[in-house]
MARMI-111050 format. One line per field, with one value per residue: residue number from 1; residue in three letters; x, y, z of N, C-alpha, C in turn. Coordinates in Angstrom, 1 decimal. Last residue first. Example, Ala and Ser with C-alpha at 12.3 -4.5 7.8 and 13.67 -1.06 7.14 Angstrom:
BEGIN
n (2 1)
res (SER ALA)
n_east (12.8 13.2)
n_north (-2.2 -5.7)
n_up (7.1 7.8)
ca_east (13.7 12.3)
ca_north (-1.1 -4.5)
ca_up (7.1 7.8)
c_east (12.9 13.2)
c_north (0.0 -3.3)
c_up (7.9 7.8)
***
This chain:
BEGIN
n (247 246 245 244 243 242 241 240 239 238 237 236 235 234 233 232 231 230 229 228 227 226 225 224 223 222 221 220 219 218 217 216 215 214 213 212 211 210 209 208 207 206 205 204 203 202 201 200 199 198 197 196 195 194 193 192 191 190 189 188 187 186 185 184 183 182 181 180 179 178 177 176 175 174 173 172 171 170 169 168 167 166 165 164 163 162 161 160 159 158 157 156 155 154 153 152 151 150 149 148 147 146 145 144 143 142 141 140 139 138 137 136 135 134 133 132 131 130 129 128 127 126 125 124 123 122 121 120 119 118 117 116 115 114 113 112 111 110 109 108 107 106 105 104 103 102 101 100 99 98 97 96 95 94 93 92 91 90 89 88 87 86 85 84 83 82 81 80 79 78 77 76 75 74 73 72 71 70 69 68 67 66 65 64 63 62 61 60 59 58 57 56 55 54 53 52 51 50 49 48 47 46 45 44 43 42 41 40 39 38 37 36 35 34 33 32 31 30 29 28 27 26 25 24 23 22 21 20 19 18 17 16 15 14 13 12 11 10 9 8 7 6 5 4 3 2 1)
res (UNK UNK UNK UNK UNK UNK UNK UNK UNK UNK UNK UNK UNK UNK UNK UNK UNK UNK UNK UNK UNK UNK UNK UNK UNK UNK UNK UNK UNK UNK UNK UNK UNK UNK UNK UNK UNK UNK UNK UNK UNK UNK UNK UNK UNK UNK UNK UNK UNK UNK UNK UNK UNK UNK UNK UNK UNK UNK UNK UNK UNK UNK UNK UNK UNK UNK UNK UNK UNK UNK UNK UNK UNK UNK UNK UNK UNK UNK UNK UNK UNK UNK UNK UNK UNK UNK UNK UNK UNK UNK UNK UNK UNK UNK UNK UNK UNK UNK UNK UNK UNK UNK UNK UNK UNK UNK UNK UNK UNK UNK UNK UNK UNK UNK UNK UNK UNK UNK UNK UNK UNK UNK UNK UNK UNK UNK UNK UNK UNK UNK UNK UNK UNK UNK UNK UNK UNK UNK UNK UNK UNK UNK UNK UNK UNK UNK UNK UNK UNK UNK UNK UNK UNK UNK UNK UNK UNK UNK UNK UNK UNK UNK UNK UNK UNK UNK UNK UNK UNK UNK UNK UNK UNK UNK UNK UNK UNK UNK UNK UNK UNK UNK UNK UNK UNK UNK UNK UNK UNK UNK UNK UNK UNK UNK UNK UNK UNK UNK UNK UNK UNK UNK UNK UNK UNK UNK UNK UNK UNK UNK UNK UNK UNK UNK UNK UNK UNK UNK UNK UNK UNK UNK UNK UNK UNK UNK UNK UNK UNK UNK UNK UNK UNK UNK UNK UNK UNK UNK UNK UNK UNK UNK UNK UNK UNK UNK UNK)
n_east (95.3 94.0 92.6 91.9 89.5 88.7 86.7 85.7 82.4 82.2 81.3 82.3 83.4 82.0 81.6 79.9 81.2 83.8 85.6 88.8 90.7 93.4 96.3 96.8 98.4 97.9 96.1 98.3 98.5 100.8 102.1 104.1 106.0 106.1 109.3 110.7 111.0 112.7 112.8 114.7 113.3 110.0 106.9 103.9 101.5 98.6 96.5 93.8 91.5 91.1 90.3 92.9 95.1 98.4 100.2 103.0 105.3 108.1 110.8 112.6 114.9 114.9 112.5 111.6 108.7 107.2 104.2 103.0 102.5 99.4 97.7 97.4 99.6 100.6 103.4 104.5 105.7 103.7 102.6 100.8 99.5 99.6 101.0 99.1 95.9 92.5 88.8 86.3 83.0 79.9 77.7 75.6 74.0 71.4 69.8 68.9 71.1 71.0 68.5 69.3 71.0 69.3 68.0 70.1 72.5 74.8 75.4 77.9 80.5 83.7 85.9 88.6 91.3 91.4 89.3 86.7 83.4 81.7 79.0 76.6 76.3 78.2 78.8 82.0 83.7 86.6 89.3 91.5 94.3 96.7 99.5 98.6 96.2 94.4 92.9 91.3 90.1 88.4 86.9 86.3 87.5 90.2 91.6 94.4 94.9 93.3 94.4 97.1 96.8 93.6 91.5 89.1 88.1 87.4 86.8 87.0 88.5 88.6 89.4 91.7 92.0 94.1 95.5 97.2 99.6 101.9 104.3 103.8 101.5 102.8 105.0 103.4 102.0 102.3 101.2 100.7 100.7 100.2 99.7 100.9 101.5 104.4 106.3 108.9 109.3 107.7 109.1 111.6 110.9 109.9 112.5 113.8 112.5 112.5 115.4 115.6 114.1 115.3 117.7 116.7 115.1 115.9 113.5 110.9 109.3 108.7 106.6 103.6 103.3 102.4 101.4 100.8 99.2 100.3 103.7 106.2 107.8 109.6 108.9 109.9 112.5 112.7 112.0 114.6 116.4 115.6 116.1 118.8 119.7 118.9 120.6 123.4 124.8 125.6 123.7 123.4 126.9 127.3 127.4 126.1 126.8 126.6 123.7 121.9 119.3 117.0 117.7)
n_north (100.0 102.7 103.5 105.6 105.3 105.4 105.0 104.4 102.9 99.3 96.0 93.1 89.9 86.8 84.8 86.9 90.0 92.0 95.0 95.9 98.9 100.6 102.9 105.5 104.9 101.7 101.0 100.1 98.8 98.9 96.2 94.6 91.4 88.9 88.7 91.8 93.5 95.6 97.2 96.7 95.3 96.6 94.5 93.6 91.6 90.1 89.6 87.5 87.5 88.4 90.8 92.2 90.6 89.4 89.4 88.4 89.9 89.7 91.9 92.1 91.3 88.5 87.5 86.2 86.3 85.7 85.9 87.8 90.8 92.2 95.3 97.6 100.1 101.7 101.2 100.0 99.4 99.3 98.3 98.7 97.2 96.6 94.2 92.1 93.2 92.4 92.5 92.3 90.8 90.4 88.0 86.5 85.6 84.6 86.5 87.7 89.4 91.1 92.4 93.6 95.5 97.0 98.2 99.6 100.4 101.4 103.7 104.7 103.6 104.2 101.7 101.5 99.6 97.3 96.2 97.9 99.2 101.0 103.5 104.0 103.7 100.7 97.2 95.5 92.8 90.5 90.0 88.0 88.6 87.1 87.0 86.2 84.6 83.1 84.7 86.2 84.0 83.2 85.4 87.2 89.3 91.5 94.3 93.5 91.7 92.2 94.5 93.9 92.4 92.9 90.0 87.5 84.6 81.8 79.5 76.3 74.3 75.0 78.2 80.3 83.7 85.3 88.7 90.3 90.3 88.3 88.2 88.7 87.5 84.8 84.8 84.8 82.4 79.3 77.9 78.6 79.1 81.7 82.1 85.1 86.6 88.6 90.1 89.9 91.0 89.9 87.3 88.7 89.2 86.8 85.3 87.2 86.9 83.7 83.6 84.9 83.4 80.8 81.3 81.4 79.0 76.2 74.7 73.3 75.2 76.9 76.6 75.9 76.0 78.1 78.4 81.3 82.3 82.4 81.4 81.2 79.0 80.2 79.6 77.2 77.6 79.7 78.2 76.3 78.3 79.0 76.5 76.5 78.7 77.6 75.4 75.7 73.4 71.0 69.5 70.6 71.6 74.6 76.8 79.2 81.0 83.4 83.6 84.0 85.9 85.5 86.7)
n_up (120.5 118.6 115.5 112.5 110.4 107.0 104.2 101.6 102.1 100.9 100.0 101.6 100.3 102.1 104.0 106.3 105.1 105.7 105.4 105.7 106.6 105.0 105.1 105.4 108.7 110.0 113.1 116.0 119.2 121.8 124.0 126.3 125.3 125.3 123.7 122.9 119.6 117.5 114.9 112.7 110.8 110.5 110.8 110.6 112.9 113.2 116.2 117.7 120.7 123.2 123.6 123.7 121.5 121.0 117.8 116.4 114.1 112.0 111.0 108.1 106.9 108.2 110.0 112.9 114.5 117.8 119.7 121.4 123.2 123.4 124.1 125.5 126.8 128.5 128.1 124.8 121.7 118.7 115.5 112.8 109.9 107.2 107.1 107.7 107.1 107.6 107.7 109.9 110.1 111.5 112.2 111.2 108.7 107.9 106.9 109.4 109.5 107.6 108.3 110.7 109.5 108.1 110.5 111.4 109.0 107.1 105.8 107.1 108.2 108.6 110.5 113.4 114.7 116.3 117.5 115.5 114.5 111.9 112.3 112.9 115.6 115.5 115.2 115.7 114.5 114.8 112.4 110.4 108.5 106.3 103.8 100.3 98.9 100.4 101.9 100.0 98.7 100.7 101.3 98.3 97.0 97.8 97.4 97.5 95.6 93.4 92.7 92.0 89.9 88.7 88.4 89.3 91.4 91.3 88.7 89.9 91.1 93.9 92.8 91.4 90.2 88.1 87.1 84.5 84.6 86.7 88.4 91.1 91.6 91.3 93.0 95.6 95.3 93.8 91.9 88.4 85.1 82.7 79.5 77.5 74.5 73.5 72.8 73.3 75.4 77.2 77.3 78.5 81.0 82.0 82.0 83.7 86.4 86.4 87.0 89.7 91.2 90.8 92.1 95.1 95.3 92.7 90.6 90.1 89.2 87.1 85.6 86.0 82.7 80.2 77.1 74.8 71.9 69.1 68.8 67.2 66.9 69.3 71.8 72.5 72.4 74.5 76.8 76.8 77.1 80.0 81.2 80.5 82.4 84.9 85.2 82.7 80.3 79.9 78.9 76.2 75.1 73.4 71.5 72.5 74.5 73.7 73.4 75.2 75.4 73.9 71.8)
ca_east (94.7 95.2 92.2 93.1 90.1 89.0 86.9 87.0 83.3 81.8 81.8 81.4 83.7 81.9 82.6 80.3 79.9 83.2 84.6 88.0 90.1 92.3 95.7 96.8 97.8 98.7 96.1 97.1 98.4 99.8 102.2 102.9 106.1 105.4 107.9 110.8 110.4 112.7 112.2 115.2 114.1 111.0 108.1 105.0 102.1 100.2 96.7 95.3 91.9 91.8 89.3 92.0 94.4 97.0 99.8 101.8 104.9 106.7 110.2 111.4 114.7 115.8 112.7 112.6 109.4 108.0 105.1 102.8 103.5 100.9 98.3 96.8 98.9 99.4 103.3 103.7 105.7 104.6 102.6 101.9 99.4 98.6 101.8 100.3 96.9 93.6 90.3 87.0 84.5 80.9 79.1 75.1 75.1 72.4 70.2 68.1 71.1 72.1 68.7 68.4 71.6 70.1 67.4 69.5 71.7 74.5 74.5 76.6 79.4 82.2 85.2 87.1 90.7 92.7 90.4 87.4 84.6 82.0 80.4 77.1 76.2 77.5 78.3 80.9 83.5 85.1 88.7 90.1 93.6 95.7 98.9 99.3 96.9 95.3 93.7 92.2 91.1 89.4 87.6 86.1 85.8 89.6 90.1 94.0 95.6 93.2 93.1 96.8 97.4 95.0 91.8 90.1 88.1 87.0 87.5 86.4 88.3 87.7 89.1 90.8 92.5 93.0 95.3 95.7 99.1 100.7 104.3 105.0 101.5 101.6 104.8 104.2 100.9 103.3 100.9 101.3 100.0 101.2 98.9 101.2 100.4 103.4 105.1 108.2 110.2 107.3 108.0 111.6 111.4 108.9 111.4 114.4 112.3 111.3 114.6 116.0 113.9 113.9 117.7 117.6 114.7 116.1 114.5 112.6 108.8 110.3 108.0 104.6 102.7 103.5 101.1 101.9 99.1 99.2 102.2 105.3 106.8 110.0 108.4 108.4 111.9 113.0 111.2 112.9 116.4 115.7 114.5 117.9 119.7 118.1 119.0 122.5 124.0 126.8 124.2 122.4 125.7 127.4 127.9 125.3 126.9 127.9 124.8 122.6 120.5 117.0 116.2)
ca_north (99.1 102.4 103.5 104.5 105.9 104.6 106.3 104.1 104.2 100.5 97.3 94.3 91.1 87.7 84.7 85.6 89.2 90.9 94.2 95.4 97.8 100.3 101.9 105.1 105.8 102.7 101.1 101.0 98.2 99.4 97.1 95.2 92.9 89.3 88.1 90.9 93.5 94.1 97.1 97.5 94.6 96.5 95.6 93.4 93.0 90.0 90.1 88.0 87.6 87.1 90.0 92.1 91.6 89.2 90.1 88.1 89.7 89.3 90.9 92.3 92.4 89.1 87.4 86.9 85.5 86.7 85.1 86.2 90.3 91.6 94.1 96.3 99.1 101.5 100.7 101.1 99.3 100.1 98.1 99.2 97.4 97.3 95.2 92.3 92.4 93.2 91.8 93.3 90.5 91.3 88.3 87.4 86.2 83.7 85.7 86.8 88.3 90.2 91.7 92.6 94.3 96.2 97.2 98.6 100.6 100.1 102.9 105.1 102.8 104.7 102.6 101.7 100.7 98.2 96.8 96.7 99.4 99.5 103.1 104.3 104.6 101.6 98.5 96.0 94.4 90.6 90.6 88.5 88.1 88.2 86.8 86.8 85.9 82.6 83.9 86.8 84.7 82.3 84.8 86.3 89.2 90.1 94.0 94.6 91.6 90.8 94.7 95.1 91.8 93.2 91.0 87.9 86.3 82.7 80.9 77.4 74.1 73.7 77.1 79.4 82.8 84.6 87.3 89.9 91.5 88.5 87.9 89.7 89.0 85.5 84.6 85.8 83.6 80.4 78.0 78.7 78.4 81.0 81.8 83.8 86.3 86.9 90.6 89.1 91.4 91.2 87.2 87.7 90.2 87.9 85.1 86.7 87.9 84.3 83.5 85.7 84.9 81.3 81.1 82.3 80.1 76.6 75.6 72.8 74.5 77.3 76.4 75.9 75.4 77.8 77.9 80.2 82.1 83.3 81.1 82.5 79.2 80.0 80.9 77.4 76.7 80.2 79.1 75.8 77.6 79.7 77.2 75.2 78.4 78.9 75.2 75.7 74.6 72.0 69.1 70.9 70.9 73.9 75.6 78.3 79.3 82.8 83.5 82.7 85.8 84.6 86.9)
ca_up (121.6 119.3 117.1 113.4 111.3 108.4 105.4 102.1 101.6 101.9 99.8 101.5 100.8 101.2 103.2 105.9 105.8 105.4 106.0 104.8 107.0 105.3 105.0 104.1 107.6 109.4 111.4 115.4 117.8 121.4 122.7 126.0 125.7 126.6 124.0 123.5 120.9 118.2 115.9 113.7 111.5 110.1 111.0 109.9 112.4 113.1 114.6 117.5 119.2 122.8 123.5 125.0 121.9 121.4 119.1 116.5 115.6 112.2 112.1 109.0 106.8 107.7 108.3 112.1 113.7 117.0 118.9 121.9 121.7 124.1 123.3 125.9 125.7 128.6 129.3 125.7 123.0 119.3 117.0 113.6 111.3 107.5 106.7 108.7 106.6 107.8 107.2 109.4 110.3 110.5 112.5 112.4 108.9 108.7 106.0 108.7 110.7 107.7 107.1 110.8 110.6 107.3 109.5 112.2 110.0 107.7 105.2 107.5 107.5 108.8 109.2 112.7 113.9 115.7 118.4 115.9 115.3 112.4 112.0 111.6 115.0 116.6 114.6 116.4 114.4 114.5 113.6 110.6 109.8 106.5 105.2 101.2 98.7 99.4 102.3 101.1 98.0 100.3 102.3 99.3 97.2 97.7 97.5 98.3 97.0 94.2 93.0 93.4 91.0 88.6 88.3 88.5 91.1 92.4 89.0 89.4 89.6 93.5 94.0 91.6 91.5 88.3 88.2 85.1 84.3 86.1 86.6 90.3 91.9 90.4 91.6 95.2 95.1 94.2 93.2 89.7 86.3 83.5 80.6 78.2 75.3 73.6 72.7 72.0 74.2 76.9 77.0 77.1 80.1 81.7 81.2 82.7 85.7 86.1 85.9 88.4 91.1 90.6 90.8 94.5 95.5 93.9 90.6 90.2 90.5 87.8 84.8 86.9 83.8 81.2 78.5 75.6 73.2 69.8 69.1 67.3 66.1 67.7 71.0 72.5 71.4 73.2 76.5 76.6 76.0 78.8 81.1 80.3 81.1 84.3 85.2 84.1 80.6 80.1 80.3 77.2 75.3 74.7 71.3 71.7 75.1 73.8 72.2 75.4 75.9 75.3 72.4)
c_east (96.2 94.6 93.3 92.5 90.9 89.9 87.6 87.6 84.9 82.9 81.5 82.1 82.3 82.7 82.8 81.4 79.8 82.1 84.2 86.6 89.2 91.6 94.1 96.3 98.0 98.2 96.9 97.1 97.3 99.7 100.7 102.7 104.4 105.2 107.1 109.4 110.4 112.1 111.8 114.2 114.4 111.9 109.1 105.7 103.6 100.4 98.2 95.3 93.3 92.2 89.7 90.8 93.5 96.5 98.6 101.2 103.3 106.3 108.7 111.2 113.4 115.5 113.5 112.5 110.4 108.7 106.0 103.8 103.6 101.4 99.5 96.8 98.5 98.7 101.4 103.2 105.0 104.4 104.0 101.5 100.8 98.9 100.9 100.7 98.1 94.9 91.3 88.7 85.3 82.0 79.6 76.6 75.1 73.8 71.3 68.4 69.8 71.8 69.9 68.1 70.7 70.8 68.1 68.7 71.1 73.7 73.8 75.3 78.0 81.3 84.1 87.0 89.2 92.0 91.5 88.5 85.3 83.5 80.5 78.7 76.6 77.4 77.7 80.1 82.1 84.7 87.3 89.7 92.2 95.2 97.7 98.8 97.5 96.3 94.6 93.3 92.0 90.5 88.9 87.1 85.5 88.3 89.8 92.2 94.9 93.9 92.8 95.5 97.2 95.5 93.2 90.3 89.3 86.8 87.0 87.1 87.4 87.4 88.2 90.8 91.3 93.2 94.3 95.9 97.5 100.4 103.0 105.0 102.4 101.2 103.9 104.5 102.0 102.7 101.5 100.7 100.8 100.5 100.0 100.1 100.7 102.6 103.9 106.9 109.3 108.1 107.3 110.1 111.5 109.6 110.4 113.2 112.9 111.2 113.5 115.6 114.3 113.6 116.4 117.4 115.4 115.4 114.8 113.6 110.1 110.2 109.0 106.0 103.8 103.0 102.3 101.4 100.3 99.2 101.5 103.9 105.8 108.9 108.5 108.0 110.5 112.4 111.5 112.2 114.9 115.8 114.7 116.7 119.2 118.4 118.6 121.3 123.3 125.9 124.7 122.8 124.6 126.3 127.9 126.0 126.1 128.0 126.1 123.6 121.8 118.5 116.7)
c_north (98.5 101.3 102.3 104.6 105.0 105.6 105.3 105.1 103.8 101.8 98.7 95.3 92.2 89.3 85.8 85.6 87.9 90.3 92.8 94.5 97.4 99.1 101.5 103.7 105.3 103.7 102.3 100.7 99.5 99.2 97.8 96.5 93.6 91.0 88.5 90.0 92.2 94.2 95.7 97.7 95.6 96.0 95.4 94.6 92.7 91.3 89.8 88.5 88.2 86.9 88.6 91.1 91.3 90.3 89.7 88.9 89.3 89.1 90.9 91.4 92.8 90.6 88.1 86.7 86.4 85.8 86.4 85.5 88.5 90.6 93.6 95.2 98.0 100.7 100.8 100.5 100.4 99.8 98.6 98.9 97.8 97.9 96.7 93.9 92.9 92.6 93.1 92.3 91.9 91.1 89.1 88.1 87.1 84.4 84.7 85.8 87.3 88.7 90.5 91.8 93.2 95.1 96.5 97.5 99.4 100.1 101.4 104.3 103.3 103.9 103.1 102.3 100.6 99.4 97.2 97.3 97.7 99.8 101.5 104.0 105.2 103.0 99.4 97.1 94.3 92.1 90.8 89.0 88.9 87.6 87.7 86.5 86.4 83.6 83.3 86.1 85.6 82.9 84.2 85.8 88.2 89.9 92.5 94.6 92.4 90.8 93.2 94.7 92.8 92.8 91.4 89.4 86.6 84.0 81.7 78.6 75.2 73.9 76.1 78.6 81.8 83.6 86.6 88.6 91.4 90.0 88.5 89.6 89.6 86.7 85.3 86.0 84.6 81.9 78.9 78.7 78.4 80.7 81.3 83.6 85.2 87.2 89.2 89.4 91.0 91.6 88.6 87.6 89.5 88.8 85.7 86.7 88.0 85.9 83.5 85.1 85.4 82.3 81.4 82.4 81.4 78.2 76.1 73.4 73.9 76.4 76.6 75.5 74.9 77.3 77.6 79.7 81.0 83.5 82.5 82.2 80.6 80.1 81.0 78.5 77.0 79.1 79.7 77.0 76.8 79.4 78.5 75.9 77.7 78.8 76.4 75.6 74.5 73.3 70.1 70.5 70.9 72.7 74.6 77.0 78.7 81.3 82.8 82.7 84.7 84.9 86.4)
c_up (122.0 120.4 117.7 115.0 112.5 109.1 106.6 103.4 102.4 101.6 100.8 101.0 100.9 101.6 102.2 105.1 105.3 106.1 105.3 105.3 106.0 105.9 105.5 104.1 106.2 108.5 111.1 113.8 117.2 119.7 122.3 125.0 125.4 126.7 125.5 123.7 121.5 119.4 116.5 114.8 113.0 111.1 110.7 110.0 111.8 112.6 114.5 116.2 118.9 121.5 123.5 124.7 123.2 122.0 119.5 118.0 115.5 113.2 111.8 110.0 107.7 107.8 107.7 110.9 113.1 115.8 118.2 121.0 122.3 123.1 123.6 125.2 126.3 127.2 129.4 126.9 123.6 121.0 117.5 115.0 111.8 109.0 106.9 108.3 107.6 107.6 107.3 109.0 109.5 110.9 111.1 112.8 110.3 108.9 106.6 107.4 110.1 108.3 107.1 109.6 110.5 108.3 108.4 111.4 110.7 108.9 105.9 107.1 107.7 107.7 109.3 111.3 113.6 114.9 117.7 116.9 115.4 113.3 112.5 111.4 114.1 115.8 115.7 115.5 114.7 115.2 113.6 112.0 109.9 107.8 105.3 102.7 99.7 99.3 102.0 101.8 98.7 99.3 101.9 100.2 98.1 97.8 97.1 98.2 98.0 95.4 93.9 93.6 92.3 89.8 88.4 88.6 90.2 92.1 90.2 89.7 89.3 92.0 93.6 92.4 91.3 89.5 88.2 85.9 85.0 85.6 86.1 88.7 91.1 90.4 91.0 93.7 94.7 94.3 94.2 90.8 87.2 84.8 81.6 79.3 76.2 74.8 72.9 72.0 73.1 75.7 76.5 76.6 78.5 81.0 80.8 81.6 84.1 85.8 85.6 87.2 89.9 90.4 90.3 92.9 94.8 94.3 92.0 90.5 90.7 89.1 85.9 86.5 84.8 82.4 79.2 76.9 73.9 71.5 69.5 67.6 66.3 66.5 69.7 71.8 71.3 72.1 74.8 76.2 75.5 77.1 79.8 80.1 80.3 82.8 84.7 84.0 82.1 80.7 80.6 78.7 76.3 74.4 72.3 71.3 74.1 74.3 72.6 74.1 76.0 75.9 74.0)
***
């Protein structure tokens, strides 16, 4: 099951780190436990080996039909391994759900910032819509009375959550965004763009889009992506109607 038949006569010190992990998993599964606890099992492995071993471990767990509780501080690992993810904050569960729901619909700012890169932009309400410097959403239920209620509860600011992969930025003489930082990440560039208000957002683009610092760009919301409104620390559910607005 753990794929080490040809290494069965080797001593422990003759096995690689990944092979030792698989042996440990096999020993843990031998009693056929109902639930297996894996606490940071890959923390001592180098990144390349870690990726392969976690894939092997996941395949072994699925093949044995074993339920496992996997503890990790690696957000990417949690999204890859988990069928259900629970995000904890201060010893309490902040949110549970599928990896997709945790990433795309975080219920608090803590969860949003813990799972992946994220930026928050101030939003202005006007005629049933919320507007930001990169896009808008329709929110007809948010009328003047609702805004008064928010202010009464101490929430004077509505913010929109946006992730770098949700945004596109392209050079433009009319662009009002300015590239202020650039990180090369192999297959991608991560750009930080300063908007007219002074707020900044990050855009994740293919390595084929290389812009110099100081380049004027237009920032737009990608088709199929959505802004998520937050009031205070909490996500607010609104209709999924988004319109792109370049700046």
